[in-house]
C-alpha positions as CSV (number, residue, x, y, z in Angstrom):
1,M,279.4,63.1,111.5
2,R,281.1,65.2,113.4
3,A,282.2,64.1,117.2
4,E,279.8,66.2,118.8
5,D,276.5,65.3,116.6
6,P,273.9,63.3,117.9
7,S,273.7,59.8,116.9
8,A,273.9,58.9,113.9
9,A,270.5,56.5,114.1
10,S,269.0,59.8,115.3
11,L,269.2,61.2,111.5
12,A,265.8,58.9,111.0
13,L,264.1,61.0,113.2
14,V,265.8,64.2,111.2
15,A,264.4,62.7,107.8
16,G,260.4,61.3,109.2
17,V,260.0,65.2,110.4
18,A,260.9,66.3,107.0
19,L,259.5,63.9,104.8
20,A,256.3,63.6,106.8
21,E,256.5,67.5,106.2
22,V,257.1,67.6,102.7
23,M,254.2,64.8,102.1
24,Q,251.7,67.2,104.3
25,S,252.2,69.8,102.1
26,Y,251.2,68.0,98.6
27,A,248.1,67.0,100.6
28,P,247.1,69.0,103.7
29,A,244.1,67.5,104.4
30,A,245.3,64.0,104.8
31,P,246.1,62.9,108.6
32,F,249.8,62.6,108.2
33,Q,251.3,60.1,110.5
34,L,255.5,59.0,111.8
35,K,255.7,55.7,112.9
36,W,259.1,55.0,114.3
37,P,261.5,55.0,113.8
38,N,261.3,55.7,109.8
39,D,257.5,54.8,108.2
40,V,255.4,58.0,106.8
41,L,251.5,56.3,107.4
42,V,248.1,57.8,106.6
43,N,245.2,56.3,108.0
44,G,247.8,53.3,109.2
45,A,248.8,52.9,105.5
46,K,252.3,53.0,104.7
47,L,253.0,56.4,102.2
48,A,256.6,56.9,102.6
49,G,260.1,54.7,104.3
50,I,263.5,55.9,105.0
51,L,266.8,53.6,105.6
52,L,270.2,54.5,106.9
53,E,273.1,53.1,106.2
54,R,276.7,54.4,107.9
55,E,280.0,53.8,106.6
56,G,282.5,55.9,108.9
57,D,281.5,58.8,109.3
58,A,279.1,59.3,106.4
59,V,275.4,58.2,106.8
60,V,273.3,57.7,103.4
61,I,269.7,58.3,104.0
62,G,267.7,56.4,101.8
63,V,264.0,57.7,101.3
64,G,261.0,56.3,99.4
65,A,257.8,57.4,98.9
66,N,254.9,56.2,96.7
67,L,253.7,59.1,95.1
68,A,251.5,57.8,91.9
69,H,251.3,54.2,92.5
70,H,251.9,52.0,95.4
71,P,252.7,48.1,96.4
72,D,250.0,45.8,96.8
73,L,252.2,44.5,100.3
74,P,251.1,41.0,102.1
75,D,252.2,42.2,105.6
76,R,250.5,45.8,105.4
77,P,248.6,48.4,103.6
78,A,250.0,51.1,101.0
79,I,249.4,54.0,100.2
80,C,249.9,56.7,97.5
81,L,249.6,60.4,96.6
82,A,247.5,59.6,93.9
83,A,244.9,57.5,96.0
84,L,244.4,60.4,98.0
85,G,243.3,62.6,95.2
86,V,246.6,64.6,94.7
87,A,248.0,64.9,91.4
88,P,251.3,63.4,92.0
89,P,254.4,66.2,91.8
90,P,257.7,64.8,89.8
91,P,259.7,63.0,91.7
92,A,262.7,65.6,91.2
93,Q,260.8,68.5,92.6
94,V,260.1,66.0,96.0
95,M,263.7,65.6,95.9
96,A,264.0,69.2,95.8
97,D,261.6,70.4,98.5
98,L,263.1,67.3,100.9
99,S,266.1,68.3,100.8
100,A,265.7,71.5,101.3
101,Q,263.1,70.5,104.5
102,F,265.6,68.1,105.8
103,G,268.9,71.0,105.6
104,Q,266.8,72.7,108.0
105,W,265.9,70.0,110.6
106,F,269.4,69.0,110.0
107,T,270.7,72.2,111.0
108,K,268.2,72.0,114.0
109,W,269.7,68.8,114.7
110,R,273.3,69.6,114.3
111,T,272.7,72.9,116.7
112,Q,270.7,72.1,118.9
113,G,270.4,68.6,119.8
114,L,267.7,66.1,119.8
115,P,265.2,67.3,122.1
116,N,263.4,69.8,119.3
117,I,263.9,67.2,116.6
118,I,262.1,64.4,119.1
119,A,259.3,66.9,120.5
120,A,258.5,66.8,116.2
121,W,258.8,63.6,115.3
122,L,256.2,63.4,118.6
123,A,254.2,65.6,117.3
124,R,253.5,63.7,114.0
125,A,253.2,60.3,115.8
126,H,250.7,57.2,116.8
127,R,249.7,58.9,120.3
128,I,251.4,58.1,123.3
129,G,249.1,54.7,124.6
130,T,248.7,52.9,121.3
131,P,249.2,49.4,121.1
132,L,252.3,48.0,119.2
133,S,254.4,44.8,118.6
134,V,258.5,45.5,117.9
135,E,260.1,42.5,116.6
136,S,263.6,42.4,116.3
137,G,266.5,39.6,115.7
138,G,267.2,38.6,119.0
139,E,269.7,36.0,119.7
140,S,270.8,33.3,116.7
141,G,268.4,34.8,114.3
142,N,265.4,34.1,116.3
143,P,263.1,36.6,116.5
144,T,261.7,38.6,119.5
145,R,258.5,40.1,120.0
146,L,257.0,42.3,122.3
147,N,253.7,43.7,122.3
148,G,252.9,47.1,124.4
149,T,251.9,50.4,124.4
150,F,253.9,53.3,122.6
151,T,254.9,55.4,125.9
152,G,257.1,57.7,123.7
153,L,261.2,58.5,122.6
154,D,263.9,58.0,125.3
155,P,266.4,61.0,125.1
156,T,268.4,59.0,122.7
157,G,265.0,59.0,120.6
158,A,264.5,55.5,121.1
159,L,260.7,53.9,121.7
160,I,259.7,53.4,124.7
161,L,256.8,50.2,125.5
162,R,255.3,49.7,128.4
163,L,254.9,46.0,128.4
164,A,251.9,44.8,130.3
165,D,253.8,43.6,133.6
166,G,254.1,48.0,133.7
167,T,257.5,47.9,132.5
168,N,259.1,49.6,129.9
169,S,261.3,48.2,127.5
170,V,263.7,50.3,125.6
171,I,264.0,49.7,121.7
172,H,267.3,50.6,120.1
173,A,266.2,48.8,116.6
174,G,263.0,46.4,115.4
175,D,260.1,46.5,113.2
176,V,257.4,47.9,115.5
177,F,253.7,46.9,114.0
178,L,250.2,49.1,115.2
179,L,247.5,46.7,116.5
């Protein structure tokens, strides 16, 4: 990371756009969608996810994508490319394609900043007004749950959730569930 780079957390958006584009290239007819900040969905089922870990000036981006099989998750549906009728590409090919696509978006992130990344992410996200529930760690390990509607992303890439009372809550971290 360089001092002039956007926030490291916004790399989740970069990786999400790149991953969604790669998955879309394998299954062009599938309705891929991004869920903040780090999941790729098809018809509400999780196809892929992204995790970021920062260590000093380095950010490690982990990607998991369901190519040939998908887990049976107790809390949400999952799907794989094979279930979409797509012959799963070899993992090495997926990594090569993702590396190239991520490199292009990373260059935009570094040279143009976040506005283009946020616009590209929003173009692939669930629609504005989608009901969401967000759970965060809360104080003393007691989770806090907020329900509202997706209003967009702020200039840093944080999620904006409109609450029932009409106020907006800016979410920087948490587990997001589509309602």
